[in-house]
C-alpha positions as CSV (number, residue, x, y, z in Angstrom):
1,X,50.8,137.8,293.2
2,X,49.6,140.6,291.1
3,X,49.6,144.4,291.4
4,X,46.9,147.0,290.9
5,X,47.4,148.5,287.5
6,X,46.5,152.0,288.9
7,X,48.4,152.4,292.0
8,X,50.8,149.4,292.1
9,X,49.4,147.9,295.4
10,X,49.8,144.1,295.9
11,X,46.3,142.5,295.3
12,X,45.1,138.9,296.3
13,X,44.0,136.4,293.8
14,X,40.3,136.9,292.8
15,X,40.2,140.4,294.4
16,X,38.2,142.8,292.0
17,X,38.6,146.0,294.0
18,X,41.9,147.6,295.0
19,X,41.8,148.3,298.8
20,X,44.4,151.1,298.4
21,X,42.8,153.2,295.5
22,X,39.3,151.8,295.2
23,X,39.6,151.1,291.5
24,X,37.9,148.1,290.0
25,X,39.9,145.5,288.4
26,X,38.9,142.4,286.4
27,X,41.0,139.4,285.8
28,X,41.3,138.3,282.2
29,X,39.7,135.1,281.0
30,X,43.0,133.6,280.2
31,X,45.8,134.0,282.6
32,X,48.6,133.5,280.0
33,X,47.0,136.0,277.5
34,X,49.1,139.1,276.7
35,X,47.7,142.3,275.1
36,X,48.4,142.7,271.4
37,X,51.5,144.4,270.7
38,X,51.7,147.3,268.2
39,X,54.6,145.7,266.6
40,X,52.4,142.7,265.5
41,X,49.9,145.0,264.0
42,X,52.6,146.9,262.2
43,X,54.2,143.7,260.8
44,X,50.8,142.4,259.6
45,X,50.1,145.7,258.0
46,X,53.5,145.7,256.1
47,X,53.0,142.2,255.1
48,X,49.4,143.1,253.6
49,X,50.9,146.1,251.9
50,X,53.8,143.9,250.4
51,X,51.1,141.4,249.1
52,X,49.1,144.3,247.5
53,X,52.1,145.7,246.0
54,X,53.2,142.4,244.6
55,X,49.7,141.8,243.1
56,X,49.9,145.3,241.3
57,X,53.4,144.4,239.8
58,X,52.1,141.1,238.5
59,X,49.0,142.7,237.0
60,X,50.9,145.6,235.5
61,X,53.4,143.2,234.0
62,X,50.9,141.5,231.8
63,X,50.6,144.3,229.2
64,X,54.3,144.5,228.9
65,X,54.7,140.9,228.3
66,X,51.8,141.0,225.7
67,X,53.6,144.0,224.0
68,X,56.9,142.1,224.0
69,X,55.3,139.1,222.4
70,X,53.6,141.4,219.8
71,X,57.0,142.9,219.0
72,X,58.4,139.4,218.7
73,X,55.8,138.4,216.3
74,X,56.2,141.5,214.2
75,X,60.0,140.9,214.1
76,X,59.4,137.3,213.1
77,X,57.2,138.5,210.2
78,X,59.8,140.9,209.0
79,X,62.5,138.3,209.2
80,X,60.3,135.9,207.2
81,X,59.7,138.5,204.6
82,X,63.4,139.2,204.4
83,X,64.2,135.5,204.0
84,X,61.6,135.1,201.2
85,X,62.9,138.2,199.5
86,X,66.5,137.0,199.8
87,X,65.4,133.6,198.5
88,X,63.7,135.3,195.5
89,X,66.7,137.4,194.9
90,X,69.1,134.4,194.7
91,X,66.7,132.7,192.4
92,X,66.2,135.6,190.1
93,X,69.9,136.5,190.1
94,X,70.8,133.2,188.6
95,X,68.1,133.5,185.9
96,X,69.1,137.1,185.2
97,X,72.5,136.1,184.2
98,X,71.2,134.3,181.2
99,X,70.0,137.4,179.4
100,X,71.0,141.1,179.1
101,X,67.3,142.0,178.9
102,X,66.4,140.0,181.9
103,X,69.4,141.7,183.6
104,X,68.0,145.1,182.8
105,X,64.7,144.2,184.4
106,X,66.5,142.8,187.4
107,X,68.4,146.0,187.8
108,X,65.1,147.8,187.8
109,X,63.7,145.7,190.6
110,X,67.1,146.0,192.5
111,X,66.9,149.8,192.2
112,X,63.4,149.6,193.5
113,X,64.4,147.5,196.4
114,X,67.3,149.8,197.1
115,X,64.9,152.7,197.3
116,X,62.5,150.8,199.6
117,X,65.5,150.0,201.9
118,X,66.6,153.7,202.0
119,X,63.1,154.8,202.8
120,X,62.7,152.1,205.5
121,X,65.9,153.1,207.2
122,X,64.9,156.8,207.1
123,X,61.3,156.5,208.2
124,X,61.6,153.6,210.7
125,X,64.2,154.4,213.1
126,X,63.9,151.6,215.9
127,X,60.8,149.6,215.8
128,X,58.1,150.0,213.2
129,X,54.5,150.9,214.1
130,X,51.9,148.2,213.3
131,X,50.9,150.0,210.1
132,X,54.6,150.4,209.0
133,X,55.4,146.7,209.7
134,X,52.4,145.8,207.5
135,X,53.5,147.9,204.7
136,X,57.1,146.7,205.1
137,X,55.9,143.0,204.9
138,X,53.8,143.8,201.8
139,X,56.5,145.6,200.1
140,X,59.0,142.8,200.7
141,X,56.5,140.1,199.5
142,X,55.8,142.2,196.3
143,X,59.5,142.7,195.6
144,X,60.0,138.9,196.0
145,X,57.1,138.4,193.6
146,X,58.7,140.8,191.2
147,X,62.0,139.0,191.3
148,X,60.2,135.8,190.5
149,X,58.5,137.4,187.6
150,X,61.9,138.6,186.2
151,X,63.1,135.0,186.4
152,X,60.0,133.7,184.7
153,X,60.5,136.3,181.9
154,X,64.1,135.2,181.4
155,X,63.1,131.5,181.4
156,X,59.8,131.7,179.4
157,X,59.2,132.0,175.6
158,X,58.9,135.5,174.1
159,X,55.1,135.4,173.6
160,X,54.6,134.8,177.4
161,X,57.2,137.4,178.4
162,X,55.1,140.2,177.0
163,X,52.2,139.6,179.6
164,X,54.8,139.0,182.3
165,X,56.4,142.4,181.5
166,X,53.1,144.0,181.7
167,X,52.6,142.2,185.1
168,X,56.0,143.4,186.2
169,X,55.2,147.0,185.5
170,X,52.1,146.8,187.5
171,X,54.1,145.3,190.3
172,X,56.6,148.0,190.2
173,X,53.8,150.6,190.4
174,X,52.4,148.7,193.5
175,X,55.8,148.8,195.2
176,X,56.1,152.6,194.5
177,X,52.8,153.1,196.0
178,X,53.6,150.9,199.0
179,X,56.8,153.0,199.6
180,X,54.8,156.2,199.4
181,X,52.3,154.8,201.8
182,X,55.3,153.8,204.1
183,X,56.5,157.4,204.1
184,X,53.0,158.6,205.2
185,X,52.2,155.8,207.6
186,X,51.8,156.9,211.2
187,X,54.9,156.5,213.4
188,X,55.0,155.4,217.0
């Protein structure tokens, strides 16, 4: 038995009008169907909102991952340049021991490298900008090349060493200009 939703009077099955209050009443198509609860709508809304927020976080994380990858690549380039410079330094140090003149040239390159390291520490605090990283890489490569030139000057004949000394002086000027450019390079 069912009751009138308006007055609470008991109604017979199939009765569409309440005899007590006169209100019309229709039966639902499915007898077991319940009206939708607000709680269901709220839960669905919260679920949709959670999916949207999750999608935003996934999309927002992509640039951060790309930036982290770029920083990792820059760091790898800097480490490679440092490795090349250290290798060149070891090679040139062995050759420089053979000659006092070569030792003096090596000292010039070492002084230039010390100046570069001081400027790099002062100018680049945490992470270098892209322009700074490029200049640091170029400077490291040029210093490695200069160390190899000093080694070649010590190993080669005197006639060839004059042209190598000229090339060494040009390389030192290049490193000085790279250091100056590093000082002026845009920072992050």
